[in-house]
SEGUFI-819590 format. One line per field, with one value per residue (C-alpha): residue number from 1; residue in three letters; x, y, z. Coordinates in nm, 3 decimals. Each point is the difference from the previous one (the first is absolute). Layout:
<nodes>
num: [NUM_...]
residuo: [ALA_...]
X: [X_...]
Y: [Y_...]
Z: [Z_...]
</nodes>
This chain:
<nodes>
num: [1_2_3_4_5_6_7_8_9_10_11_12_13_14_15_16_17_18_19_20_21_22_23_24_25_26_27_28_29_30_31_32_33_34_35_36_37_38_39_40_41_42_43_44_45_46_47_48_49_50_51_52_53_54_55_56_57_58_59_60_61_62_63_64_65_66_67_68_69_70_71_72_73_74_75_76_77_78_79_80_81_82_83_84_85_86_87_88_89_90_91_92_93_94_95_96_97_98_99_100_101_102_103_104_105_106_107_108_109_110_111_112_113_114_115_116_117_118_119_120_121_122_123_124_125_126_127_128_129_130_131_132_133_134_135_136_137_138_139_140_141_142_143_144_145_146_147_148_149_150_151_152_153_154_155_156_157_158_159_160_161_162_163_164_165_166_167_168_169_170_171_172_173_174_175_176_177_178_179_180_181_182_183_184_185_186_187_188_189_190_191_192_193_194_195_196_197_198_199_200_201_202_203_204_205_206_207_208_209_210_211_212_213_214_215_216_217_218_219_220_221_222_223_224_225_226_227_228_229_230_231_232_233_234_235_236_237_238_239_240_241_242_243_244_245_246_247_248_249_250_251_252_253_254_255_256_257_258_259_260_261_262_263_264_265_266_267_268_269_270_271_272_273_274_275_276_277_278_279_280_281_282_283_284_285_286_287_288_289_290_291_292_293_294_295_296_297_298_299_300_301_302_303_304_305_306_307_308_309_310_311_312_313_314_315_316_317_318_319_320_321_322_323_324_325_326_327_328_329_330_331_332_333_334_335_336_337_338_339_340_341_342_343_344_345_346_347_348_349_350_351_352_353_354_355_356_357_358_359_360_361_362_363_364_365_366_367_368_369_370_371_372_373_374_375_376_377_378_379_380_381_382_383_384_385_386_387_388_389_390_391_392_393_394_395_396_397_398_399_400_401_402_403_404_405_406_407_408_409_410_411_412_413_414_415_416_417_418_419_420_421_422_423_424_425_426_427_428_429_430_431_432_433_434_435_436_437_438_439_440_441_442_443_444_445_446_447_448_449_450_451_452_453_454_455_456_457_458_459_460_461_462_463_464_465_466_467_468_469_470_471_472_473_474_475_476_477_478_479_480_481_482_483_484_485_486_487_488_489_490]
residuo: [MET_LYS_SER_LYS_LYS_GLU_LYS_ILE_ALA_TYR_PHE_ASN_SER_LYS_ALA_SER_ASP_ARG_GLU_ARG_TRP_ARG_ALA_LYS_ASN_ARG_TYR_TYR_HIS_SER_SER_VAL_GLY_LYS_LEU_ILE_ASP_PHE_LEU_VAL_PRO_GLN_GLY_LYS_SER_VAL_LEU_ASP_ILE_GLY_CYS_GLY_THR_GLY_SER_LEU_GLU_PHE_CYS_LEU_LYS_ARG_GLU_ASN_MET_VAL_GLY_VAL_ASP_PHE_ALA_PRO_GLU_MET_LEU_ALA_VAL_ALA_ARG_ASP_ARG_MET_ASP_LEU_GLY_ILE_GLY_ALA_ARG_PHE_ILE_GLU_ASP_ASP_VAL_GLU_ASP_LEU_LYS_LEU_LYS_GLN_GLN_PHE_ASP_TYR_VAL_ILE_LEU_SER_ASP_LEU_ILE_GLY_GLU_LEU_GLN_ASP_VAL_TRP_GLU_ALA_ILE_ARG_ASN_LEU_HIS_LYS_VAL_THR_HIS_ASP_GLU_SER_ARG_ILE_ILE_ILE_THR_TYR_TYR_ASN_ALA_LEU_TRP_GLU_PRO_VAL_LEU_LYS_LEU_ALA_GLU_LYS_VAL_GLY_TRP_LYS_MET_PRO_GLN_ASP_TYR_GLN_ASN_TRP_LEU_SER_LEU_GLN_ASN_ILE_GLU_ASN_LEU_MET_ARG_LEU_ASN_ASP_PHE_GLU_ILE_ILE_SER_SER_GLY_TYR_ASP_LEU_LEU_LEU_PRO_LYS_TYR_ILE_PRO_GLY_LEU_SER_HIS_ILE_ILE_ASN_LYS_TYR_ILE_ALA_LYS_LEU_PRO_LEU_VAL_ASN_GLN_LEU_CYS_LEU_SER_ASN_TYR_ILE_VAL_ALA_ARG_PRO_ALA_LYS_LYS_SER_PRO_LEU_PRO_VAL_GLU_LEU_PRO_SER_VAL_THR_VAL_LEU_ILE_PRO_CYS_ARG_ASN_GLU_LYS_GLY_ASN_ILE_GLU_ASN_GLY_VAL_GLN_ARG_VAL_PRO_MET_MET_GLY_ARG_HIS_THR_GLU_ILE_LEU_PHE_VAL_ASP_GLY_ASN_SER_ASN_ASP_GLY_THR_VAL_GLU_GLU_ILE_GLU_ARG_VAL_ILE_ALA_LYS_TYR_LYS_GLY_LYS_LEU_ASP_ILE_LYS_LEU_LEU_HIS_GLN_VAL_ASP_PRO_GLY_SER_SER_ASP_GLY_ALA_GLY_HIS_GLY_LYS_MET_LEU_LYS_LEU_GLY_LYS_GLY_ASP_ALA_VAL_ARG_LYS_GLY_PHE_LEU_ARG_ALA_ASN_GLY_ASP_ILE_LEU_MET_ILE_LEU_ASP_ALA_ASP_LEU_THR_VAL_PRO_PRO_GLU_ASP_LEU_PRO_LYS_PHE_TYR_HIS_ALA_LEU_LEU_GLU_SER_LYS_GLY_GLU_PHE_ILE_ASN_GLY_SER_ARG_LEU_VAL_TYR_PRO_MET_GLU_LYS_GLU_ALA_MET_ARG_SER_LEU_ASN_LYS_ILE_ALA_ASN_LYS_PHE_PHE_GLY_MET_MET_PHE_SER_TRP_LEU_LEU_GLY_GLN_GLN_VAL_THR_ASP_THR_LEU_CYS_GLY_THR_LYS_ALA_LEU_TYR_LYS_LYS_ASP_TYR_LEU_LYS_ILE_VAL_GLU_GLY_ARG_ALA_PHE_PHE_GLY_ASP_PHE_ASP_PRO_PHE_GLY_ASP_PHE_ASP_LEU_LEU_PHE_GLY_ALA_ALA_LYS_GLN_ASN_LEU_GLN_ILE_ARG_GLU_VAL_PRO_ILE_ARG_TYR_ARG_GLU_ARG_VAL_TYR_GLY_ASP_ILE_LYS_ILE_GLU_ARG_PHE_LYS_HIS_GLY_LEU_LEU_LEU_PHE_LYS_MET_THR_TRP_ILE_ALA_MET_LYS_LYS_LEU_LYS_PHE_ARG_TRP]
X: [2.519_0.098_-0.223_0.127_0.107_0.183_0.178_0.115_0.123_0.183_0.183_0.080_0.165_0.210_0.115_0.325_0.123_-0.164_0.328_0.171_-0.250_0.042_0.377_-0.047_-0.167_0.189_0.036_-0.378_-0.087_0.272_-0.134_-0.355_0.139_0.186_-0.317_-0.204_0.283_-0.003_-0.379_-0.015_0.154_0.201_-0.174_-0.337_-0.187_-0.019_-0.223_0.118_-0.293_0.106_0.343_0.098_0.343_0.058_0.227_-0.148_0.037_0.363_0.044_-0.176_0.119_-0.265_-0.031_-0.381_-0.088_-0.247_-0.019_-0.323_-0.039_-0.251_0.264_0.138_0.306_0.098_-0.035_0.217_0.283_-0.061_0.023_0.327_0.134_-0.118_0.270_0.249_-0.091_-0.317_-0.180_-0.353_-0.306_-0.174_-0.371_-0.207_-0.297_-0.175_-0.068_-0.323_-0.127_0.211_-0.013_0.277_-0.135_0.314_0.044_0.322_0.150_0.093_-0.160_0.186_-0.133_0.303_-0.067_-0.304_-0.297_0.040_-0.036_-0.325_-0.334_-0.199_0.204_-0.303_-0.043_0.372_0.019_-0.314_0.153_0.292_-0.223_0.040_0.375_0.014_-0.078_-0.081_0.368_0.107_0.156_-0.051_0.273_-0.081_0.258_-0.089_0.112_-0.088_-0.261_0.202_0.265_-0.232_0.138_0.360_-0.058_-0.187_0.295_0.239_-0.197_0.021_0.378_0.060_0.097_-0.302_-0.195_-0.315_-0.321_-0.370_-0.251_0.076_-0.219_0.166_-0.132_0.109_0.097_-0.336_-0.186_0.168_-0.061_-0.369_-0.028_0.165_-0.247_-0.296_0.110_0.047_0.372_0.143_0.297_0.291_0.249_0.080_0.276_0.221_0.340_0.261_0.023_0.279_-0.062_0.309_0.344_0.236_0.312_-0.012_-0.303_-0.261_0.107_-0.020_-0.333_-0.176_0.135_-0.051_-0.184_-0.269_-0.098_-0.080_-0.364_-0.173_0.302_-0.076_-0.332_0.195_0.163_-0.060_-0.114_-0.307_-0.048_-0.274_0.004_-0.346_-0.169_-0.340_-0.260_-0.101_-0.374_0.001_-0.232_0.140_0.166_-0.199_0.288_0.116_0.379_0.175_0.194_0.327_0.025_0.372_0.088_0.370_0.074_0.281_-0.066_-0.379_-0.111_-0.290_-0.155_0.009_-0.327_-0.187_0.109_-0.096_-0.346_-0.059_0.121_-0.319_-0.043_0.011_-0.057_-0.014_0.284_0.210_0.355_0.166_0.378_0.223_0.362_0.198_0.310_0.191_-0.222_0.129_-0.318_-0.179_-0.171_0.095_-0.132_-0.322_-0.047_0.056_-0.255_-0.256_0.063_-0.073_-0.306_-0.167_0.112_-0.279_-0.178_0.249_0.291_0.289_0.366_0.335_0.309_0.332_0.180_0.331_0.096_-0.155_0.254_0.209_0.133_-0.053_-0.177_-0.003_-0.151_-0.349_-0.230_0.235_-0.050_0.196_0.305_-0.154_-0.305_-0.373_0.051_0.193_-0.280_-0.259_0.200_0.057_-0.364_-0.143_0.224_-0.163_-0.355_-0.274_-0.268_-0.109_-0.005_0.287_-0.053_0.233_-0.123_0.239_0.010_-0.037_-0.369_0.008_-0.186_-0.313_-0.017_-0.373_0.094_0.157_-0.325_0.014_0.329_-0.143_-0.306_0.207_0.197_-0.298_-0.202_0.300_0.022_0.378_0.283_0.216_-0.203_0.185_-0.135_-0.006_0.009_-0.013_-0.368_-0.193_0.088_0.244_-0.004_0.204_0.320_-0.024_0.255_0.242_-0.022_0.344_-0.088_-0.325_0.179_0.259_-0.274_-0.179_0.330_0.085_-0.357_0.038_0.342_-0.129_-0.305_0.244_0.247_-0.253_-0.247_-0.281_-0.165_0.169_-0.071_0.155_0.316_0.070_-0.340_0.081_-0.331_0.014_-0.171_0.047_-0.053_0.286_0.030_0.068_0.249_0.193_0.025_0.160_0.243_0.098_0.081_0.163_0.352_-0.093_0.004_0.207_-0.068_0.063_-0.321_-0.003_-0.366_-0.158_-0.241_0.227_0.092_-0.367_-0.103_0.296_-0.051_-0.374_0.058_0.274_-0.233_-0.277_-0.232_-0.287_0.053_-0.307_-0.021_-0.245_-0.041_0.042_-0.023_0.334_0.001_0.239_0.232_-0.113_0.294_0.372_0.234_0.017_0.262_0.068_0.292_-0.109_0.326_0.199_-0.284_-0.093_0.341_-0.063_-0.331_0.172_0.260_-0.266_-0.192_0.316_0.053_-0.357_0.049_0.305_-0.171_-0.344_0.042_0.366_0.052_0.157]
Y: [-7.100_-0.158_0.018_0.187_-0.328_-0.107_0.336_-0.022_-0.356_0.111_0.286_-0.220_-0.243_0.282_0.146_-0.198_0.109_0.344_0.178_-0.206_0.131_0.354_-0.035_-0.076_0.341_0.184_0.313_0.029_-0.061_0.237_0.270_-0.037_0.017_0.321_0.156_-0.082_0.116_0.332_0.036_-0.086_0.263_-0.111_-0.022_-0.116_-0.317_-0.238_-0.298_-0.228_-0.211_-0.312_0.013_-0.357_-0.080_0.353_0.127_0.348_0.021_-0.099_0.271_0.287_-0.079_0.223_-0.015_-0.015_-0.246_-0.289_-0.262_-0.186_-0.312_-0.285_-0.273_-0.119_-0.165_0.329_0.172_-0.267_0.090_0.371_-0.051_-0.188_0.296_0.234_-0.154_0.142_0.353_0.099_0.108_-0.049_-0.192_-0.254_-0.089_-0.262_0.175_0.037_0.342_-0.136_-0.090_0.231_-0.046_0.246_0.340_0.181_0.324_0.083_0.308_-0.193_-0.315_-0.177_-0.253_-0.090_-0.226_-0.143_0.124_-0.273_-0.283_0.121_-0.164_0.313_0.317_0.218_-0.166_0.014_0.373_0.064_-0.180_0.244_0.242_-0.234_0.069_0.366_0.334_0.336_0.082_-0.348_-0.065_-0.314_-0.106_-0.258_-0.137_-0.239_-0.126_0.203_-0.202_0.055_-0.234_-0.302_-0.193_0.067_-0.116_-0.312_-0.086_0.060_-0.256_-0.258_0.029_-0.010_0.365_0.078_-0.192_-0.152_0.166_-0.083_0.201_0.372_0.309_0.207_0.338_0.324_0.303_0.153_-0.316_0.011_0.374_-0.055_-0.276_0.229_0.280_-0.239_-0.089_0.356_0.044_0.305_-0.026_0.226_-0.102_-0.287_-0.095_-0.253_-0.143_-0.244_-0.037_-0.263_-0.242_-0.214_0.119_0.075_0.186_0.365_-0.033_-0.068_0.308_0.235_-0.133_-0.014_0.327_0.217_-0.154_-0.168_0.337_0.168_0.076_-0.268_-0.230_-0.034_-0.168_-0.299_-0.065_-0.329_0.145_0.216_0.171_0.198_0.214_0.058_0.114_-0.063_0.244_0.227_0.011_0.126_0.292_0.346_0.040_0.163_0.243_0.135_0.017_0.334_0.160_0.187_0.208_0.053_0.305_0.022_0.358_0.221_0.359_-0.038_0.303_0.084_-0.348_-0.052_0.149_-0.099_-0.359_-0.001_0.137_-0.264_-0.313_-0.190_-0.132_-0.381_-0.274_0.075_0.254_0.161_0.120_0.229_-0.033_0.235_-0.108_0.300_-0.046_0.314_0.247_0.354_0.173_0.035_-0.341_-0.082_0.331_-0.054_-0.349_0.141_0.277_-0.256_-0.225_0.295_0.109_-0.343_-0.102_-0.190_-0.060_-0.203_-0.222_0.147_-0.073_0.104_-0.220_0.123_-0.230_0.165_0.239_0.344_0.242_-0.272_0.074_-0.362_-0.004_0.378_0.127_0.119_-0.248_-0.301_-0.321_-0.030_-0.224_-0.242_-0.029_-0.034_-0.366_0.100_0.241_-0.275_-0.246_0.259_0.106_-0.351_-0.078_0.286_-0.046_-0.090_-0.118_-0.360_0.082_0.188_0.217_0.214_0.322_0.207_0.362_0.128_-0.111_-0.130_-0.297_0.149_-0.061_-0.063_-0.335_-0.137_-0.164_-0.230_-0.138_-0.023_-0.198_-0.232_-0.101_-0.002_-0.223_-0.233_0.066_-0.007_0.039_0.253_0.264_0.185_0.300_-0.001_0.327_-0.172_-0.101_0.329_0.281_0.248_0.375_0.132_0.091_-0.258_-0.245_0.052_-0.245_-0.151_-0.058_-0.168_-0.235_-0.083_-0.067_-0.239_-0.182_-0.038_-0.111_-0.289_-0.086_-0.006_-0.211_-0.256_0.033_-0.017_-0.246_0.244_0.273_0.340_0.273_0.302_-0.057_0.364_0.119_0.153_-0.096_-0.337_-0.157_-0.307_-0.114_0.082_-0.367_-0.086_0.285_-0.147_-0.326_0.196_0.158_-0.345_-0.120_0.321_-0.147_-0.231_0.292_0.249_0.362_0.149_0.172_0.383_0.017_-0.249_-0.144_-0.285_-0.087_-0.041_-0.183_-0.241_-0.058_-0.062_-0.255_-0.180_-0.026_-0.137_0.293_0.033_0.313_0.179_0.329_0.286_0.227_0.368_0.319_0.175_0.381_0.274_0.137_0.349_0.095_-0.081_-0.185_-0.364_-0.183_-0.281_0.044_-0.210_-0.137_-0.022_-0.170_-0.202_-0.169_-0.071_-0.165_-0.230_-0.086_-0.088_-0.204_-0.196_-0.065_-0.128_-0.214_-0.168_-0.048_-0.109_-0.157_-0.083_-0.128_-0.340]
Z: [-3.775_0.333_0.308_0.307_0.167_-0.314_-0.021_0.361_-0.058_-0.313_0.172_0.297_-0.242_-0.148_0.333_0.020_-0.342_-0.020_0.069_-0.269_-0.253_0.129_-0.036_-0.370_-0.034_0.270_-0.212_-0.049_0.365_0.119_-0.232_0.133_0.354_-0.082_-0.144_0.312_0.227_-0.187_0.039_0.373_0.233_0.300_0.336_-0.135_0.099_-0.297_-0.085_-0.281_-0.127_-0.187_0.161_-0.097_0.144_0.133_-0.277_-0.001_0.378_-0.041_-0.265_0.182_0.355_0.156_0.379_0.007_-0.276_-0.017_-0.273_-0.079_-0.215_-0.029_-0.051_0.338_-0.154_-0.164_0.337_0.166_-0.240_0.067_0.377_-0.043_-0.196_0.274_0.217_-0.250_0.103_-0.187_0.317_-0.141_0.122_-0.223_0.024_-0.180_-0.159_-0.336_-0.153_-0.156_0.348_0.212_0.376_0.088_0.104_0.113_-0.192_-0.187_-0.163_-0.316_-0.142_-0.281_-0.252_-0.209_-0.302_0.180_-0.203_-0.263_0.252_0.157_-0.070_0.089_-0.048_0.082_0.342_0.077_-0.072_0.203_0.297_0.003_0.192_0.301_0.019_-0.101_0.162_-0.160_-0.062_-0.123_-0.339_-0.209_-0.243_-0.268_-0.243_-0.278_-0.339_-0.308_-0.194_-0.321_0.142_0.037_-0.302_0.106_0.358_-0.113_-0.222_0.291_0.204_-0.276_-0.038_0.378_0.056_0.220_0.262_-0.161_0.110_-0.017_-0.200_0.046_0.000_-0.271_0.105_-0.159_0.208_-0.091_0.114_0.341_0.037_-0.078_0.263_0.254_-0.069_0.017_0.351_0.125_-0.057_-0.178_-0.232_0.095_-0.266_-0.233_-0.238_-0.168_0.085_-0.136_-0.377_0.005_0.292_-0.059_0.105_-0.289_0.123_-0.098_-0.228_0.271_0.196_-0.299_-0.128_0.337_0.137_-0.307_-0.296_0.214_0.149_-0.331_-0.079_-0.212_0.031_0.373_-0.081_-0.134_0.339_0.180_0.335_0.063_0.333_0.171_0.314_0.146_0.321_0.160_-0.129_0.284_0.062_0.356_0.087_0.047_0.341_0.278_0.056_-0.332_-0.054_0.042_-0.284_-0.041_-0.318_-0.055_-0.212_-0.098_-0.104_-0.122_-0.100_-0.014_0.205_-0.229_0.031_0.377_0.126_-0.315_0.054_0.368_-0.078_-0.268_0.182_0.097_0.353_-0.015_0.256_0.370_-0.028_-0.274_0.062_-0.255_0.019_-0.202_-0.052_-0.122_-0.214_0.102_-0.184_-0.057_-0.122_0.334_-0.010_0.361_0.128_-0.195_0.149_0.350_-0.067_-0.122_0.303_0.229_-0.201_0.009_0.349_0.175_-0.331_-0.203_0.104_-0.203_0.072_-0.149_-0.026_-0.138_-0.242_0.094_0.277_-0.060_-0.139_-0.161_-0.348_-0.106_-0.335_-0.038_-0.321_-0.083_-0.172_0.007_0.190_0.322_-0.029_0.248_-0.223_0.053_0.091_0.312_0.095_-0.037_0.211_0.278_-0.010_0.010_0.297_0.195_-0.134_0.250_-0.243_-0.060_-0.372_-0.165_-0.307_-0.211_-0.158_-0.211_0.112_-0.357_0.018_-0.359_0.148_0.161_0.376_-0.051_-0.160_0.320_0.128_-0.304_0.133_0.351_-0.108_-0.220_0.311_0.235_-0.237_-0.054_-0.373_0.032_0.250_-0.181_-0.184_-0.275_-0.187_-0.380_-0.191_-0.339_-0.013_-0.017_-0.242_0.155_0.002_-0.290_0.185_0.280_-0.144_-0.286_-0.292_0.063_0.366_-0.100_-0.239_0.267_0.257_-0.235_-0.071_0.369_0.067_-0.246_0.141_0.357_-0.085_-0.142_0.288_0.283_-0.150_0.084_-0.202_0.046_-0.254_0.174_0.204_0.088_0.115_0.338_0.160_0.173_0.303_0.219_0.356_0.235_0.100_-0.366_-0.033_0.293_-0.197_-0.284_0.248_0.131_-0.351_-0.128_0.014_-0.290_-0.247_0.198_0.085_-0.343_-0.110_0.022_-0.113_0.242_-0.257_-0.100_0.356_0.085_-0.318_0.011_0.370_-0.038_-0.275_0.196_0.302_-0.227_0.069_-0.243_-0.211_-0.134_-0.190_0.044_-0.305_0.086_-0.203_-0.039_0.019_-0.099_0.267_0.106_0.224_0.012_-0.230_-0.109_0.210_-0.247_-0.240_-0.295_-0.138_0.324_0.185_-0.308_0.018_0.369_-0.090_-0.248_0.262_0.256_-0.257_-0.074_0.372_0.029_-0.310_0.155_0.336_-0.118_-0.343_-0.062_0.353_-0.069]
</nodes>
């Protein structure tokens, strides 16, 4: 294995023909660039460690991007390319002895891990250039491909490289955890790295995304964040408990009485979906009764008196998702929570979601009704089977564990919700339930999703709003949209 000086000299010697080698494998490098471009939202500051000749900078074209490399000749080529319109800065530095201390939103190590002499030290040094909200993206070759890549070097298809660290995805994840980084998501990409007209597109867009088959792909990737160890804040965050409701008169006061007070202040915000059973009048009575004791507010999803969505027991045409979006827009809390008005998820469980956020166990906390035994009539068998199916589908789609996609109880910081709002155009405003909009958006913004098991109760008042077969078809449609956007995105 070469010394550090020998490695620098080697890469300096390859600087003049580095782009020629990349051109031989343009399809592979373009694919990795597309993956990173997908993972890094616009408007974020980006640090590319091991930037070489600036090819990733040229691909991403981010306004606030810095490239770091230890080979000055590589950087000289990168700076020449900057004149072509990259708009990035390039700095000579070494991740194993990192001097740079500027903090970035995203830090990228693309196909660098194999060249490092001390991977542990390099990962540990990433704390110097990250803040609490930063994301680290690592891409690297799948260790299964080592014989193929060695052969490609021998026949002149790939630039020769020194001894490589052939680390598995699990090895890299372990090193990240040892150095106080938490894994958000991980996955595989690119089954056929050479361009064959028609065939490459079909294999990499569809076949490479299938479970088990995906583990044979050439590229591994990890998205991680710094583990948060900061003490609890002196001033605890406030909370808004959003309760979308339609024809839930019998649950209003019971719900208000059972919502725990959390943080420095708890706001209870009802969003009514044009109820016709006296729900609005009941909310107004409860607001008056608890005035000065509890902060309770009422927001109308549509103008009062409108006939939109008329019909007892059915979901308003606009959907619960619209109620959630309107409510979160008006919410005053630092933390936003959703509680279904049917109270099948006990309000007493909400502090579990609060503490999960406060203690930095995750950034998007999703309830799961499928862990504990349920009350006998709480969920019909067909619904339970469908929920388990969609849970498996979403775990595959999002690259994070999700067992219950339609549990109505969710929690996140308002600042993170605003990130989802900014990126909503990626999926479109198509979700009448709200659950998918939030889950898709959280995954696209690389928020860490964690689940809190809750006990699911029988409804004691009102009718179920979900129409199994009609809404089941909608769920399949939304899953297909997510599949095209997240998995089959080539």
